[in-house]
C-alpha positions as CSV (number, residue, x, y, z in Angstrom):
1,M,38.8,8.7,-29.4
2,R,35.8,11.1,-29.5
3,F,36.2,11.2,-33.0
4,S,36.0,7.6,-33.3
5,L,33.1,7.0,-31.0
6,V,31.0,9.3,-32.9
7,T,32.0,7.8,-36.6
8,F,30.8,4.4,-34.5
9,C,27.6,5.7,-33.9
10,I,26.3,7.4,-36.9
11,L,26.7,3.7,-38.9
12,V,23.1,3.3,-40.6
13,V,21.1,1.3,-43.0
14,V,18.6,2.4,-45.1
15,T,15.9,-0.2,-45.5
16,K,13.2,-0.7,-48.2
17,E,10.9,0.3,-45.4
18,T,12.9,3.9,-45.1
19,I,12.7,4.4,-48.6
20,A,9.3,3.6,-48.9
21,E,8.6,6.2,-45.8
22,I,10.4,8.9,-47.4
23,S,8.4,8.4,-51.0
24,S,5.0,8.3,-49.3
25,G,5.0,11.5,-48.0
26,V,1.7,11.2,-45.9
27,F,1.8,13.6,-42.9
28,T,-0.9,14.4,-39.8
29,I,0.3,17.9,-40.0
30,H,3.2,19.5,-42.0
31,T,4.6,22.6,-41.0
32,E,7.5,24.9,-40.7
33,G,8.4,23.7,-37.3
34,C,6.6,20.2,-36.6
35,T,5.7,17.4,-39.3
36,I,4.1,14.6,-38.0
37,P,3.7,11.1,-39.9
38,G,0.3,10.5,-41.1
39,F,-1.1,6.8,-40.5
40,P,-4.3,5.1,-41.7
41,G,-6.6,4.2,-39.0
42,V,-5.5,0.7,-39.4
43,S,-2.5,0.1,-40.6
44,E,-1.3,-3.5,-41.3
45,S,1.2,-3.3,-38.3
46,I,-1.6,-2.9,-35.8
47,K,-4.6,-4.8,-38.0
48,S,-4.4,-8.3,-36.0
49,I,-4.2,-6.0,-32.2
50,M,-7.6,-4.2,-33.3
51,D,-9.0,-7.3,-34.5
52,A,-8.6,-8.8,-30.9
53,P,-11.9,-8.6,-28.6
54,P,-12.4,-6.1,-25.7
55,A,-11.0,-7.5,-22.7
56,I,-14.1,-6.8,-20.8
57,R,-17.5,-8.9,-20.6
58,N,-20.7,-7.7,-20.4
59,C,-21.4,-7.1,-16.6
60,T,-23.4,-9.8,-14.2
61,S,-24.3,-10.1,-10.9
62,S,-26.4,-12.0,-8.6
63,R,-30.2,-11.3,-7.9
64,Q,-31.1,-8.2,-7.1
65,L,-33.0,-8.2,-3.7
66,V,-33.7,-4.3,-3.8
67,T,-34.3,-2.4,-6.8
68,T,-35.2,1.5,-7.9
69,N,-36.6,3.9,-9.8
70,S,-36.6,7.5,-10.1
71,T,-38.3,8.5,-6.6
72,H,-38.4,5.0,-4.5
73,I,-36.6,2.1,-3.3
74,W,-38.3,-1.4,-2.7
75,V,-37.6,-4.7,-1.7
76,L,-38.1,-7.9,-4.3
77,R,-39.7,-10.1,-2.5
78,E,-40.1,-12.8,-5.0
79,A,-36.2,-12.6,-4.6
80,F,-36.0,-13.8,-1.0
81,Y,-35.9,-17.6,-1.8
82,S,-32.5,-16.7,-3.8
83,Y,-31.2,-14.9,-0.4
84,D,-32.3,-17.9,1.9
85,V,-35.3,-15.4,3.7
86,F,-37.5,-18.1,5.4
87,R,-38.7,-15.6,8.2
88,E,-39.9,-12.4,7.1
89,D,-40.2,-11.3,10.7
90,T,-36.7,-11.1,10.9
91,F,-36.1,-9.2,8.0
92,Y,-35.3,-5.9,6.9
93,C,-33.3,-3.2,5.2
94,C,-31.6,0.2,6.7
95,Y,-31.7,3.2,4.5
96,K,-28.8,5.6,4.7
97,N,-27.8,8.8,3.2
98,F,-24.1,9.7,2.7
99,S,-22.1,12.7,1.6
100,A,-18.4,13.9,2.0
101,V,-17.9,16.7,4.8
102,G,-14.8,18.5,3.8
103,N,-12.7,16.3,2.6
104,I,-13.7,13.1,0.7
105,E,-12.2,10.9,2.7
106,N,-14.3,12.2,5.6
107,I,-17.5,10.8,4.5
108,V,-20.7,10.7,7.0
109,Y,-23.5,8.3,7.1
110,S,-26.7,9.2,8.4
111,D,-28.6,7.2,10.8
112,C,-30.2,4.1,9.6
113,E,-34.1,4.4,8.5
114,E,-35.8,0.8,8.8
115,F,-37.9,-0.4,5.9
116,S,-39.0,-3.9,4.5
117,N,-40.9,-3.0,1.8
118,V,-40.8,0.4,0.1
119,I,-39.1,3.8,0.8
120,P,-38.7,7.1,-0.8
121,A,-35.6,8.1,-2.2
122,K,-35.0,11.4,-0.6
123,H,-31.5,11.9,-1.1
124,E,-28.5,11.8,-4.1
125,F,-26.3,9.3,-2.6
126,V,-27.7,6.3,-0.8
127,H,-26.3,3.2,0.7
128,I,-28.7,0.1,1.2
129,E,-28.2,-2.8,3.5
130,C,-30.8,-5.6,4.2
131,F,-30.5,-7.7,7.2
132,H,-32.1,-11.4,8.3
133,L,-31.6,-13.0,11.3
134,D,-29.3,-10.4,12.2
135,G,-26.7,-10.8,9.1
136,V,-26.1,-9.0,6.7
137,I,-27.3,-10.6,3.2
138,F,-27.4,-8.0,0.7
139,R,-25.9,-4.2,0.2
140,D,-25.6,-1.8,-2.7
141,F,-25.1,1.9,-3.3
142,F,-27.5,4.0,-5.5
143,I,-27.5,7.4,-7.2
144,F,-30.8,9.7,-7.6
145,N,-31.4,12.7,-9.6
146,R,-31.3,15.0,-6.7
147,H,-29.2,18.1,-8.3
148,E,-30.2,21.6,-7.2
149,T,-29.0,24.9,-8.4
150,V,-26.3,26.3,-6.3
151,T,-25.5,29.0,-8.3
152,P,-28.6,30.6,-9.8
153,N,-26.9,32.6,-12.5
154,R,-28.8,32.5,-15.8
155,F,-26.9,32.8,-19.1
156,R,-25.9,36.2,-20.6
157,S,-26.5,35.9,-24.4
158,E,-23.1,35.6,-25.3
159,E,-21.9,32.7,-22.4
160,Y,-22.2,28.9,-22.8
161,N,-21.9,25.7,-20.7
162,I,-18.8,24.1,-20.6
163,L,-19.0,20.2,-20.8
164,V,-15.6,18.7,-21.0
165,L,-15.3,14.7,-21.3
166,G,-12.4,12.7,-20.7
167,I,-11.7,9.4,-22.0
168,E,-8.3,7.8,-20.7
169,S,-5.5,6.6,-22.8
170,M,-7.2,7.4,-26.1
171,S,-5.5,8.5,-29.0
172,R,-7.2,10.1,-31.8
173,L,-7.1,7.3,-34.4
174,N,-8.2,4.8,-31.9
175,F,-11.3,7.0,-31.0
176,H,-12.5,6.7,-34.4
177,R,-11.8,2.8,-34.6
178,T,-13.3,1.5,-31.5
179,M,-16.1,4.6,-31.1
180,P,-17.5,5.0,-34.7
181,H,-20.9,5.8,-34.1
182,T,-20.0,8.7,-31.6
183,S,-17.2,9.6,-33.8
184,E,-19.4,9.9,-36.7
185,F,-22.0,11.9,-34.9
186,L,-19.7,14.5,-34.0
187,K,-18.3,14.9,-37.4
188,Q,-21.9,15.2,-38.5
189,K,-22.5,18.2,-36.1
190,G,-19.2,19.9,-37.3
191,V,-16.3,18.8,-34.4
192,I,-13.1,20.2,-34.6
193,E,-10.2,17.9,-34.3
194,L,-6.8,19.3,-33.5
195,L,-4.6,16.8,-35.5
196,G,-1.4,18.2,-33.5
197,Y,-2.2,17.7,-30.3
198,N,0.9,16.7,-28.1
199,K,1.1,15.4,-24.9
200,V,3.9,17.1,-22.5
201,G,4.4,14.0,-19.9
202,D,4.4,10.4,-19.7
203,N,1.5,9.6,-17.5
204,S,-2.3,11.3,-16.7
205,Y,-0.7,14.0,-14.2
206,P,1.9,15.7,-16.5
207,N,-0.7,16.2,-19.2
208,L,-4.0,16.8,-17.1
209,F,-2.4,19.7,-14.6
210,P,-1.6,22.0,-17.0
211,V,-5.2,21.7,-18.3
212,L,-6.5,22.0,-14.9
213,T,-4.0,24.8,-13.6
214,G,-2.0,26.1,-16.4
215,L,0.9,25.0,-14.5
216,S,3.3,22.0,-14.9
217,F,3.0,19.0,-12.9
218,D,6.7,19.6,-11.2
219,Y,5.8,22.9,-10.2
220,V,2.4,21.9,-8.5
221,K,4.4,19.1,-6.6
222,Q,7.2,21.4,-5.5
223,S,5.1,24.5,-4.8
224,C,1.4,23.7,-3.9
225,V,1.4,20.4,-2.0
226,H,2.5,20.8,1.5
227,G,3.0,17.3,3.7
228,S,-0.6,15.4,2.3
229,V,-2.5,18.2,1.5
230,M,-2.6,20.2,-1.6
231,N,-3.0,24.4,-1.3
232,N,-5.7,25.2,-3.4
233,D,-5.0,28.6,-3.5
234,Q,-1.4,28.4,-4.5
235,C,-2.9,26.2,-7.6
236,K,-5.9,27.2,-8.6
237,F,-8.1,24.8,-10.5
238,I,-9.8,25.8,-13.7
239,W,-13.4,24.8,-12.3
240,D,-12.6,27.6,-9.1
241,K,-12.3,30.2,-12.0
242,F,-15.3,29.1,-13.5
243,K,-16.9,29.4,-10.2
244,D,-15.9,32.8,-9.5
245,K,-17.4,33.7,-13.0
246,G,-21.1,32.3,-11.4
247,Y,-21.3,29.2,-13.0
248,N,-22.3,25.9,-11.2
249,T,-19.3,23.4,-11.2
250,A,-19.1,19.5,-11.1
251,L,-16.6,16.9,-11.5
252,G,-16.9,13.4,-11.7
253,S,-14.9,10.0,-12.4
254,D,-15.9,6.3,-12.7
255,S,-13.2,5.4,-10.5
256,T,-12.1,5.6,-7.2
257,A,-8.6,7.0,-8.6
258,G,-10.5,10.0,-9.5
259,L,-9.6,12.3,-12.1
260,L,-6.5,13.1,-9.6
261,G,-5.7,10.3,-7.5
262,N,-4.0,11.2,-4.5
263,Y,-3.9,14.8,-5.3
264,E,-7.4,14.8,-5.8
265,Y,-7.9,13.3,-2.4
266,S,-5.3,15.6,-0.7
267,L,-7.6,18.5,-1.5
268,P,-8.9,20.0,1.8
269,S,-12.4,20.9,0.4
270,I,-14.5,19.1,-1.9
271,P,-13.6,21.0,-5.2
272,T,-17.2,21.4,-7.2
273,D,-20.7,22.1,-6.3
274,F,-21.4,18.4,-7.6
275,Y,-19.3,15.7,-7.0
276,L,-19.6,12.2,-7.8
277,Q,-16.1,11.0,-6.2
278,P,-17.9,10.7,-2.5
279,F,-20.2,8.0,-4.3
280,I,-17.7,6.0,-6.1
281,F,-15.4,6.3,-3.4
282,E,-17.6,4.2,-1.1
283,T,-18.6,1.6,-3.7
284,R,-15.0,0.3,-3.4
285,K,-16.7,-1.7,-0.3
286,L,-18.7,-3.9,-2.7
287,F,-15.3,-5.4,-3.8
288,T,-12.9,-7.6,-2.3
289,N,-9.9,-5.6,-3.3
290,Q,-10.6,-2.1,-2.3
291,N,-7.7,-0.8,-3.4
292,Y,-8.2,-1.7,-7.1
293,S,-9.3,1.6,-8.7
294,Y,-10.7,0.2,-12.0
295,H,-13.7,-2.1,-11.6
296,S,-15.7,-2.0,-14.4
297,C,-18.8,-3.2,-13.2
298,K,-21.2,-2.3,-10.2
299,G,-23.6,-5.2,-10.0
300,S,-25.1,-5.7,-13.7
301,K,-24.1,-1.8,-14.5
302,Y,-20.9,-0.4,-16.0
303,F,-19.1,2.3,-13.8
304,Y,-19.1,4.5,-17.0
305,R,-22.7,4.2,-17.1
306,L,-23.4,5.5,-14.0
307,L,-20.9,8.4,-14.9
308,L,-23.0,9.2,-18.4
309,D,-26.2,8.8,-16.3
310,Y,-24.8,11.8,-13.8
311,I,-23.9,13.8,-16.6
312,Y,-27.4,13.7,-18.2
313,S,-29.0,14.4,-15.0
314,L,-26.9,17.5,-14.1
315,T,-27.7,19.0,-17.6
316,Q,-31.4,18.2,-17.1
317,N,-31.6,20.1,-13.7
318,L,-29.2,22.8,-14.3
319,K,-30.8,23.6,-18.3
320,S,-31.1,27.3,-17.3
321,N,-28.1,28.0,-15.4
322,K,-24.6,27.7,-16.4
323,L,-22.4,24.7,-15.6
324,F,-18.8,24.0,-16.0
325,G,-18.5,20.3,-15.6
326,M,-15.7,17.9,-16.1
327,F,-15.8,14.2,-16.1
328,W,-13.3,11.3,-16.8
329,E,-14.0,8.0,-18.0
330,E,-11.2,5.3,-17.2
331,S,-12.6,2.3,-16.0
332,I,-13.0,0.9,-19.5
333,S,-10.5,2.6,-21.4
334,H,-7.2,2.1,-18.8
335,E,-6.1,-1.0,-19.9
336,N,-6.8,-2.1,-22.9
337,V,-6.8,-1.1,-26.5
338,N,-10.0,-2.2,-27.9
339,N,-12.1,-2.0,-24.6
340,P,-13.8,2.0,-25.8
341,R,-15.8,-0.1,-28.3
342,I,-17.9,-1.1,-25.3
343,M,-19.1,2.6,-24.8
344,D,-19.6,3.4,-28.3
345,E,-23.2,3.4,-28.3
346,S,-23.6,4.8,-24.8
347,Y,-21.8,7.8,-25.4
348,Y,-23.3,8.3,-29.1
349,K,-26.8,7.9,-26.9
350,L,-25.8,10.5,-24.6
351,L,-24.4,13.1,-26.9
352,S,-27.6,12.3,-29.5
353,N,-30.1,13.4,-26.2
354,L,-28.3,16.4,-25.5
355,D,-28.5,17.3,-28.7
356,Q,-32.2,16.8,-29.3
357,D,-33.0,18.3,-26.0
358,G,-31.1,21.3,-27.3
359,Y,-28.9,21.4,-24.5
360,L,-25.9,21.4,-27.2
361,N,-27.1,24.7,-28.5
362,K,-25.9,26.4,-25.6
363,T,-22.7,24.2,-24.4
364,I,-19.2,24.1,-25.7
365,L,-17.9,20.4,-25.6
366,I,-14.6,19.2,-25.3
367,L,-13.3,15.6,-25.9
368,L,-9.9,14.9,-24.7
369,S,-7.7,12.6,-23.4
370,D,-4.1,12.3,-21.6
371,H,-2.4,10.1,-23.9
372,G,-2.9,7.2,-26.1
373,M,-2.5,4.2,-25.0
374,R,0.6,3.4,-22.6
375,W,1.6,-0.5,-22.6
376,G,0.6,-3.8,-24.7
377,R,1.1,-4.9,-27.9
378,I,0.3,-1.4,-29.5
379,V,2.9,0.4,-28.1
380,L,5.6,-1.9,-30.0
381,T,4.5,-1.0,-33.4
382,K,5.5,2.2,-34.9
383,Q,1.8,3.7,-35.3
384,G,1.2,2.7,-31.6
385,R,4.2,4.8,-30.6
386,L,3.2,7.6,-32.2
387,E,-0.5,7.4,-31.3
388,E,0.8,7.2,-27.5
389,R,2.3,10.8,-27.9
390,L,-1.1,12.1,-30.0
391,P,-4.3,11.8,-27.7
392,L,-7.8,12.9,-28.7
393,L,-8.7,16.3,-28.6
394,A,-12.0,17.3,-30.3
395,I,-14.2,20.5,-29.7
396,L,-17.7,21.2,-30.9
397,L,-18.9,24.5,-30.7
398,P,-22.6,25.9,-31.3
399,E,-23.5,27.5,-34.4
400,E,-24.3,30.5,-32.6
401,F,-20.8,30.8,-31.5
402,K,-19.3,30.3,-34.7
403,S,-21.6,33.2,-36.4
404,R,-20.7,35.5,-33.4
405,Y,-16.8,35.3,-32.8
406,K,-16.3,34.8,-36.7
407,L,-12.7,35.4,-36.1
408,A,-11.9,33.1,-33.2
409,Y,-13.7,30.3,-35.1
410,K,-11.9,30.9,-38.4
411,N,-8.4,30.6,-35.9
412,I,-9.4,27.4,-34.2
413,E,-10.2,25.9,-37.6
414,N,-6.7,26.6,-38.8
415,N,-5.1,25.5,-36.0
416,V,-6.3,21.8,-36.6
417,N,-2.9,21.9,-38.5
418,R,-0.6,23.2,-36.0
419,L,1.4,21.7,-33.0
420,T,-1.0,22.4,-30.0
421,S,-0.3,21.0,-26.1
422,P,-2.2,20.9,-22.9
423,Y,-1.2,24.3,-22.0
424,D,-3.7,26.0,-25.0
425,I,-6.7,23.8,-23.5
426,Y,-6.0,26.0,-20.1
427,E,-5.8,29.4,-22.4
428,S,-8.9,28.3,-24.4
429,L,-11.0,27.9,-21.1
430,L,-9.7,31.2,-20.1
431,D,-11.3,32.8,-22.8
432,L,-14.8,31.0,-22.8
433,M,-14.5,32.3,-18.9
434,D,-14.7,35.6,-20.4
435,P,-16.2,35.8,-24.0
436,D,-15.2,39.7,-24.4
437,R,-11.8,38.5,-25.2
438,L,-13.3,36.4,-28.2
439,E,-15.2,39.4,-29.8
440,D,-13.5,40.1,-33.3
441,N,-11.9,42.7,-32.7
442,V,-10.1,42.0,-29.6
443,I,-9.0,38.8,-31.3
444,G,-7.4,41.0,-33.8
445,S,-5.4,42.8,-31.5
446,R,-4.3,39.7,-29.5
447,S,-3.4,37.9,-32.7
448,K,-0.6,40.5,-32.9
449,S,1.6,39.4,-30.2
450,A,0.6,35.5,-30.8
451,S,2.8,33.2,-28.3
452,V,5.2,30.6,-29.9
453,S,5.1,28.4,-26.4
454,R,1.2,28.6,-25.4
455,S,-1.8,30.3,-26.8
456,S,-5.3,30.1,-26.7
457,L,-6.9,27.8,-29.6
458,F,-8.9,30.8,-30.7
459,L,-5.6,32.6,-31.4
460,P,-3.7,32.2,-34.3
461,I,-0.9,29.6,-33.7
462,P,2.6,30.1,-35.4
463,A,3.5,27.5,-38.3
464,I,7.2,27.6,-36.6
465,R,6.2,26.2,-33.4
466,N,8.0,22.9,-32.3
467,C,8.1,20.9,-29.7
468,S,11.2,22.6,-28.0
469,S,9.0,26.3,-27.9
470,I,6.5,24.6,-26.2
471,G,8.2,22.6,-23.7
472,V,7.9,18.8,-24.7
473,A,10.7,16.7,-24.2
474,E,12.5,15.2,-27.2
475,H,11.2,11.6,-26.1
476,W,7.4,12.6,-26.1
477,C,7.5,14.9,-29.4
478,A,5.3,13.4,-32.2
479,C,7.3,15.9,-34.6
480,R,9.4,14.1,-37.0
481,G,10.6,14.5,-40.6
482,G,8.8,11.3,-41.4
483,V,12.1,9.1,-41.5
484,N,13.5,6.8,-38.8
485,I,16.5,5.4,-40.2
486,K,17.7,2.0,-38.4
487,V,21.6,1.9,-37.4
488,G,23.6,-0.6,-37.8
489,S,24.0,-3.8,-35.7
490,K,27.0,-2.9,-33.7
491,A,25.3,0.7,-32.8
492,K,22.3,-0.9,-32.6
493,T,23.8,-2.9,-29.3
494,F,25.6,0.0,-28.5
495,V,22.6,2.7,-28.2
496,A,20.6,0.4,-26.3
497,N,23.4,-0.8,-23.8
498,K,23.6,2.8,-23.2
499,L,19.7,3.2,-22.6
500,V,19.8,0.6,-20.0
501,A,22.7,2.1,-18.2
502,Q,20.6,5.1,-18.1
503,I,18.4,3.4,-16.4
504,N,20.5,1.7,-13.8
505,K,21.6,5.3,-13.3
506,L,18.1,6.2,-11.6
507,L,18.2,2.9,-9.6
508,M,21.4,3.8,-7.8
509,G,20.5,4.5,-4.2
510,Y,17.4,1.7,-4.2
511,S,19.7,-1.4,-3.4
512,Q,16.5,-3.4,-2.9
513,C,16.1,-3.5,-7.3
514,H,18.1,-5.6,-9.4
515,K,20.5,-3.9,-11.7
516,L,18.9,-4.3,-15.3
517,I,20.9,-6.1,-18.2
518,L,20.1,-5.8,-21.7
519,K,18.1,-9.3,-22.6
520,N,17.0,-8.2,-26.1
521,I,16.6,-5.1,-28.8
522,Y,13.5,-4.3,-30.6
523,D,14.8,-1.6,-32.8
524,V,17.2,1.4,-32.4
525,H,16.7,4.4,-34.7
526,L,18.7,7.5,-35.6
527,V,15.9,10.3,-35.8
528,E,18.2,13.2,-35.9
529,N,21.6,13.8,-36.8
530,D,23.0,17.3,-37.2
531,Q,26.3,18.9,-36.1
532,K,25.3,19.5,-32.4
533,L,23.9,16.1,-31.3
534,R,22.5,12.9,-32.1
535,V,19.1,11.5,-31.0
536,Y,18.0,7.7,-30.9
537,T,14.7,5.9,-30.1
538,A,15.6,2.2,-28.7
539,R,12.8,0.1,-27.2
540,V,14.8,-2.6,-25.4
541,K,13.7,-5.6,-23.0
542,T,15.4,-6.1,-20.0
543,K,16.0,-8.7,-17.1
544,P,15.2,-9.7,-14.6
545,G,11.8,-9.0,-14.8
546,G,11.1,-8.7,-18.5
547,G,10.4,-5.1,-18.5
548,I,10.1,-3.4,-21.9
549,Y,11.1,0.1,-22.0
550,D,11.1,2.7,-24.6
551,G,13.8,5.7,-24.6
552,T,14.9,8.6,-26.3
553,V,18.7,8.9,-26.1
554,I,20.7,12.0,-26.9
555,Q,24.3,12.0,-27.7
556,D,26.4,15.1,-27.4
557,G,30.0,14.0,-28.3
558,T,30.9,11.8,-25.5
559,H,28.0,12.6,-23.3
560,W,24.5,10.5,-23.2
561,V,21.3,11.6,-21.8
562,I,18.0,10.2,-21.7
563,S,15.2,12.7,-22.7
564,G,12.3,13.0,-21.0
565,T,11.3,9.7,-19.1
566,V,11.8,6.3,-20.4
567,S,8.4,4.3,-21.0
568,R,7.3,1.3,-19.1
569,L,5.6,-0.7,-22.4
570,N,4.3,-3.6,-20.5
571,L,2.7,-3.4,-16.4
572,Y,5.2,-4.3,-13.9
573,R,2.3,-5.2,-11.5
574,N,4.1,-6.4,-8.1
575,Q,7.3,-6.7,-9.3
576,S,8.3,-3.2,-7.7
577,Y,6.7,-3.9,-4.3
578,C,9.6,-2.5,-2.4
579,V,9.9,0.8,-3.5
580,N,7.2,3.7,-3.0
581,N,8.7,6.0,-5.2
582,A,6.2,6.3,-8.5
583,A,9.0,7.2,-10.7
584,I,11.2,4.2,-10.1
585,K,8.3,1.9,-9.6
586,M,8.4,1.7,-13.3
587,Y,12.2,0.4,-13.3
588,C,12.6,-1.7,-10.4
589,Y,12.7,-5.2,-10.1
590,C,12.7,-6.3,-6.4
591,V,15.5,-8.5,-4.9
C-alpha cells in the first residue's frame, strides 16, 4: 500500500510554462546552497495588480481651530464661524502636556493651562482641547521639537550613528516599483541590497525579534514573557546594548500597534531615551474606532509624515552625539501593495535632507522590512509568493567607513548574492556597536571560522548556506532550483485535501470553529523529490468563510506534515471573533 501511495503522488505534468522556466535560467542568487528564481520588477502576472492606484487617498479634515509653528500654539479666530463660536467670553482652550511614566499605558497629563489666543509650546507632546459654552468643540495632539541630549558622549572617529528605517510588508522588488525616487537616490549613493534576504517566519514578530534580540520569537515568548510583563533583562534588546555603549537611543512607529504590538506595551519601562509611542498611543482618542491600529491620517497630515518629521528633528538636535534609532512605518504599507507610492517623495526628501546636512557622512542607514505583502491578489501569483519571502534589506555605508574597514566592506559586497536572515542583521549591529571588531586584521581572523547558521554581514557568508542551516522552514524558503512542476489532477486533489486535513488538525479542540472543506484548488506543485521525501506547495480555498491558504506539505512515506505555518492569503476580519489564539484566528470560521 505504501508503494502505491508514493507512485500515485509523484504523477507530474511538464507544461510549456515549466519548460520555459527551465530554459530561462534567470536567478536572483545562484549558489551551491541556494538558488532563488529571478523576476522582473513587473512581470505579466502582476502587471494589472501594480497598475491599480493606492487604496488610500489624500488626508482631509475639517477646518482647524488651532494651529502651530515650531514655538507657539494659537487660535484661528477666523475659524470661529465654522465651530459656531458666537460668544467669545465663553470660549477658551486647554494646554496639557503629557508623557508616559514607566509603562507606555501609564500616560500622565499636566493640569490645564487656559488660553484663548496664543500660548508658547514648552513641551514635546501636547494635547489641546477647546471649549465653548462648557462643551468640547475641538481637540488635537501636537509634537514639538524638544529633544535634549540624554547621553552627551561625542563620536570617537571610528563610530557612526545607526539609523534603521523599517517599512512594513515591503519586498525588495516592491520597494523599487512603488518608491522609485527613494530607490534611485540610494542607488546613486552606493547602497548595498541583500538580494537573498529571506524571512524566517510568517508575520512581523518572528522576523523582528531576531533582529532586535538575536533570539527566536518562540524563545522570547517562552522564556522572557511572564504573565503580561516582558523581562527585558532576560531578553535584552539591541537598543539597550547601544545605550550601554553610550549611544542616545530612539524608537518610534506611526501606528498604535508600535513596533512589537502587545509585546512592546508589556515592557515594564519606556524602552529608549526618545520614544514616539506615547504620542501615537494617545492620538487614538481622535478616532471612533480606538482599537484599530493603522489609521493613515491625523487630520490633514499622514501619520507616516509625523514619523519622518520626528526622525529629522532628532537628527538635527543630536547632530553632535551618537544615536541609535529604529523607526517603523506601517500605517500606509500594511494593507495594500500599491500604497507605498504615497510615501516616495517624503522618504526621498528626508534622505536628501540628511545627505545635504552631512548627517549621512557619519551614519549607517539600514532600510528593511519584516516580509513582503502577505495577502491580496499579488500573493496568488508566483512572483508575489516569492516576494512575500524576500523582504527589503538595503544598507548605506559612509565613504569613510568603506575606506576605513576595507575587508568588512568587501565582505558585505560579496554577501549581496548569499542567503541571509534577520539573525545576520543582529550580528552585524553587534559589530557596528564595537568598531574594533571591523578592523581588517580582526575580520581576517574571524573569517577563518565563518558560520553557516548565522553571521555578521561583514564576514564572508559561505556559499553552501541553505534554508535548513539557518533555521528557515521549507514553507518560508525562497531557495528553489527554478522549477516548480505541476502534479496531475488526481494527485493535485489528493495533496490539496491533505493540506486542508492538516489545517483541521490545528482546529481540533476549538469546537467553536467550523471544520473546513476544500472548495477550490488554485495550484499544487512538486518542488522537491528525492529518495527520502517529497515537498509540495499548495494554494487552496476552503469553505465556509472562503479562506485562501498557501501551505507547504511534506510527504515522508505515508506520513504527511506541514512545514512552517499555513499562510492565510486573504483577510479574515471578524470571522474568528470566537477565538483569542492568534495562531488559530487565521483558520477559524466561527460557528
